[in-house]
C-alpha positions in Angstrom: 19.3 -30.2 54.8 20.5 -31.2 51.7 19.3 -34.1 49.4 21.8 -36.6 48.0 22.6 -34.9 44.8 23.0 -31.4 46.7 25.1 -33.1 49.0 27.6 -34.3 46.3 27.4 -31.2 44.4 28.8 -29.3 47.7 31.5 -32.0 49.2 31.9 -34.2 46.2 31.3 -37.4 48.2 27.9 -39.2 49.0 26.6 -38.8 52.8 27.6 -42.4 53.2 31.1 -41.9 52.3 31.2 -39.0 54.9 29.9 -41.2 57.7 32.4 -44.1 57.2 35.1 -41.5 56.9 33.9 -39.9 60.3 33.9 -43.6 61.6 37.3 -43.9 60.8 39.2 -40.7 62.3 36.4 -40.4 65.1 39.2 -41.7 67.5 41.9 -38.9 66.4 39.4 -36.2 65.9 37.0 -36.7 68.8 37.2 -33.8 71.5 39.6 -34.8 74.3 38.0 -32.9 77.3 34.2 -32.2 78.1 34.1 -28.7 77.6 31.4 -27.1 75.8 31.4 -25.9 72.4 33.8 -28.6 70.7 33.6 -29.2 67.3 32.5 -32.4 66.6 34.3 -35.1 64.5 31.2 -35.0 61.5 31.6 -31.5 61.2 35.2 -31.6 61.1 35.2 -33.9 58.3 32.4 -31.9 56.2 34.5 -28.9 56.8 38.0 -30.4 55.4 36.0 -32.0 52.7 34.3 -29.1 51.9 37.8 -27.0 51.6 39.2 -30.2 49.6 36.3 -30.1 47.2 36.4 -26.2 46.3 39.8 -25.3 47.1 38.2 -21.8 48.3 39.1 -19.2 50.9 38.9 -20.5 54.4 36.5 -17.8 55.4 34.1 -18.9 52.5 34.1 -22.7 54.0 33.6 -21.2 57.6 30.7 -19.0 56.6 29.1 -22.3 55.1 29.3 -24.4 57.8 29.1 -21.8 60.7 32.9 -21.7 61.6 35.2 -19.1 62.0 38.5 -18.6 59.8 40.6 -19.9 62.9 38.8 -22.7 63.3 38.2 -23.9 59.8 42.2 -23.5 59.5 42.8 -25.9 62.6 40.1 -28.2 61.4 41.8 -28.6 58.0 45.1 -29.1 59.3 43.8 -31.7 61.7 41.9 -33.8 59.2 44.4 -33.8 57.0 47.3 -34.9 59.2 45.1 -37.9 60.6 44.3 -38.9 56.6 48.2 -38.6 56.1 48.5 -41.6 58.9 46.1 -43.8 56.9 47.9 -43.5 53.6 47.6 -47.0 51.4 50.2 -49.3 52.0 51.0 -51.4 48.8 50.0 -54.9 48.8 52.3 -57.7 49.1 49.9 -60.9 49.5 49.8 -63.1 46.6 45.9 -63.2 46.3 45.8 -59.2 46.1 48.4 -59.0 43.5 47.3 -62.0 41.3 43.9 -59.8 41.6 45.6 -56.7 40.6 47.4 -58.7 37.7 44.2 -59.9 36.2 42.7 -56.3 36.2 45.7 -54.8 34.4 45.7 -58.1 32.1 41.9 -57.4 30.8 43.1 -53.8 29.7 45.6 -54.7 26.9 46.7 -57.9 27.9 49.9 -56.8 29.5 51.0 -59.8 31.9 52.5 -59.5 35.3 51.6 -55.9 35.9 50.6 -54.5 39.6 50.8 -50.9 39.0 51.1 -47.7 36.9 53.2 -45.3 38.2 53.5 -41.5 37.7 54.0 -38.0 39.3 52.0 -35.2 39.2 52.2 -31.4 40.3 50.1 -30.1 42.8 50.6 -26.3 42.9 51.2 -24.6 46.2 52.0 -21.1 47.9 55.6 -19.8 47.6 57.3 -21.2 50.8 59.7 -19.2 52.8 62.5 -21.6 52.9 64.2 -22.7 50.1 61.6 -21.5 47.8 63.7 -21.6 44.4 63.5 -25.7 45.0 59.6 -25.7 45.0 59.8 -24.0 41.2 59.0 -27.0 38.6 59.7 -27.0 34.8 56.5 -25.3 34.4 57.5 -22.3 36.2 55.3 -22.5 39.2 55.4 -23.6 42.8 54.4 -27.3 43.7 55.0 -30.4 45.3 55.9 -33.5 43.0 53.7 -36.3 44.1 54.4 -39.7 43.2 51.6 -42.5 42.9 51.1 -45.9 41.9 47.4 -47.1 40.8 45.4 -49.9 39.7 43.5 -50.8 36.9 40.3 -49.5 38.8 42.2 -46.1 39.5 42.7 -47.0 42.9 45.9 -45.4 44.5 47.9 -48.2 45.8 51.1 -46.2 47.1 51.5 -42.3 47.3 54.8 -40.2 48.0 54.0 -36.5 48.8 57.2 -34.9 50.5 59.4 -33.9 47.4 59.4 -30.4 45.9 58.3 -29.4 42.3 61.8 -29.4 41.1 62.6 -32.7 41.8 62.5 -35.2 38.9 60.3 -38.4 39.0 63.2 -40.7 39.0 64.5 -39.2 42.0 61.3 -39.6 44.1 61.2 -42.9 43.1 64.6 -43.8 44.0 64.6 -42.3 47.4 61.1 -43.9 48.1 60.6 -47.3 50.4 58.6 -48.7 47.3 62.0 -48.6 45.2 63.7 -50.6 47.8 60.9 -53.1 48.2 61.3 -54.0 44.4 64.9 -53.8 44.4 64.7 -56.4 47.4 62.5 -58.8 45.5 60.0 -58.6 48.3 57.3 -57.5 45.8 56.5 -59.7 42.9 55.2 -58.1 39.5 56.3 -55.1 37.4 55.4 -51.4 37.3 54.9 -49.6 34.3 56.2 -45.9 33.8 56.8 -43.3 31.2 60.2 -42.7 29.6 61.1 -40.5 32.3 62.0 -43.4 34.9 64.9 -45.9 34.6 64.8 -49.2 32.9 64.3 -51.8 35.7 63.4 -55.7 35.3 60.7 -54.6 37.8 59.8 -51.0 35.9 59.2 -51.2 32.1 59.2 -48.0 29.9 58.0 -47.6 26.0 60.3 -47.7 23.5 61.7 -44.0 22.4 61.7 -44.8 18.8 60.0 -47.9 18.0 61.3 -49.5 14.6 59.5 -52.9 14.2 55.8 -54.0 14.6 56.6 -55.8 18.0 57.8 -52.6 19.3 54.9 -50.6 18.4 52.5 -53.4 19.8 54.4 -53.0 22.9 54.4 -49.4 22.9 50.6 -49.4 22.2 49.7 -52.1 25.0 52.0 -50.1 27.4 50.3 -46.8 27.0 46.8 -48.3 27.0 47.7 -50.2 30.6 49.7 -47.2 31.9 47.5 -44.4 31.3 45.3 -45.6 34.0 47.5 -43.6 36.6 47.1 -40.3 34.3 43.3 -40.7 34.5 43.4 -41.5 38.1 45.2 -38.1 38.7 42.6 -36.5 36.0 39.5 -38.0 38.4 41.3 -37.0 41.8 41.9 -33.5 40.6 38.5 -33.0 39.2 36.9 -34.2 42.0 39.1 -32.2 44.5 39.7 -28.8 43.3 42.1 -28.0 46.0 44.6 -30.0 44.4 44.2 -28.2 40.9 44.3 -24.6 40.5 42.8 -23.9 36.7 44.6 -21.6 34.4 41.6 -18.8 34.7 42.2 -18.1 38.5 46.0 -17.4 38.1 46.9 -13.9 38.6 49.2 -13.6 35.6 45.9 -14.4 33.1 43.5 -12.2 34.9 44.5 -9.2 32.8 44.3 -10.8 29.8 40.8 -12.1 30.5 39.6 -9.2 31.8 40.4 -7.2 28.1 38.7 -9.9 26.6 35.9 -9.4 28.3 35.6 -5.8 27.2 35.5 -6.2 23.7 32.2 -6.8 22.4 31.1 -9.7 20.6 27.8 -10.7 18.5 28.3 -14.4 19.0 28.1 -15.7 22.7 31.3 -16.9 23.9 31.4 -20.8 24.9 33.2 -21.4 28.3 36.5 -23.7 27.3 37.5 -26.8 29.1 40.7 -26.6 31.0 42.6 -30.1 31.4 45.1 -30.8 33.9 49.0 -31.1 33.6 48.2 -35.1 33.7 45.4 -35.0 31.0 47.3 -32.8 28.8 50.3 -35.4 29.1 47.7 -38.2 28.3 46.4 -36.4 25.2 50.2 -35.9 23.9 51.1 -39.5 24.4 47.6 -40.5 22.9 48.6 -38.4 19.8 52.2 -39.8 19.7 50.5 -43.2 19.0 48.1 -41.9 16.4 50.1 -39.7 13.9 47.3 -39.9 11.5 45.5 -37.3 13.4 48.2 -34.4 12.8 50.3 -35.8 10.1 48.9 -34.6 6.6 50.6 -36.7 4.4 49.2 -39.9 6.5 47.1 -42.1 4.8 43.9 -41.7 7.4 44.2 -37.9 7.9 41.3 -37.0 5.6 39.1 -39.7 7.3 37.1 -37.4 9.4 34.8 -39.8 10.6 37.5 -42.2 11.7 39.3 -39.5 13.5 36.1 -38.2 15.1 35.4 -41.3 16.8 39.1 -41.6 18.1 38.6 -38.1 19.4 35.1 -39.4 21.2 36.7 -42.4 22.9 39.8 -40.1 23.8 37.3 -37.5 25.4 35.8 -40.5 27.7 39.2 -41.1 28.9 40.0 -37.7 30.0 36.5 -37.7 31.5 35.2 -34.6 29.6 32.8 -34.4 26.8 33.9 -34.7 22.7 32.4 -31.1 22.7 34.5 -29.8 25.3 37.7 -31.2 24.2 37.1 -29.7 20.9 36.5 -26.3 22.8 39.7 -26.7 24.5 42.0 -23.4 23.7 45.0 -25.7 22.7 43.2 -28.2 21.1 45.1 -29.4 17.5 42.6 -30.5 15.7 38.9 -28.9 14.8 36.6 -30.0 11.9 38.5 -30.9 8.8 41.7 -29.2 9.6 44.6 -28.8 12.0 44.9 -25.5 13.8 48.5 -26.2 15.3 50.1 -29.0 13.6 53.1 -28.7 15.9 51.3 -28.9 19.0 51.5 -32.7 19.6 55.3 -32.6 18.8 56.0 -29.9 20.9 54.0 -31.6 24.0 55.9 -34.7 23.1 59.3 -33.3 22.9 58.8 -31.5 26.4 
């Protein structure tokens, strides 16, 4: 029997959360017959959560819990389908909306905000039908998932049915949430990035701010909206099935093997891998802090101040400062820039 820490390491959730989840899903997962050897609801939930947490092979998950590969496959599908019927519904009651607005206002004093919206890509295997539609702009097969969250990183709305080639704005315009805001059913505004259209209820940043007021607006907008970026990062770090790290892709295995064959005198430190959303959050942050990578900036040589800012950014990304410095694509290390154009390339992509 695992203790609490061992259980969380394996299932990424505490025991109490697993029990509550089992109670919520027991009516749908419970056996419909009195036959023996049926898989109880608790074991089904543990099996699915173990797969979500590791993203491992079905055989590996089955060996851990004493189930066959076929049983694990059916259980994961059954639990996932049951969970999809319990997706959160966007709040419409004034009391709930006012509570969300207060939470966002406390972040950067941005008023009347009831959600931060963005899309994220979840890697999938290449489907047999309409395969080309699922190839996203980064060249791999994925689903484009739209989500809205509050200031506490709680997801309020989710749309997970569009292929990776679809743009974020198209996903939004074909969602029920879009129609609800257009009809005036929901009172408040959403914050989105520049990929979304500007609406009375959807605010985006200035692409080229020229006045102090516009720069202040962009700073408050970025600080308030990045809650959804952090929510995606936390979700993918907790449930690894949603995030395939670059080290596990087939295209990088030969290079990794070649590097491992080269003898080195110094021990190699394992680099940290950031999700696409974390990389985009870092790029947006660099855009708001040009002194980090602009040598002509007055504060470029103020290494202590820059280090403090990097430490604060590492906390927002959910990694340590040392891990962020070891990131392979990190544009800054020590007193110099390793790749001055990195930030601009990310911002223009």
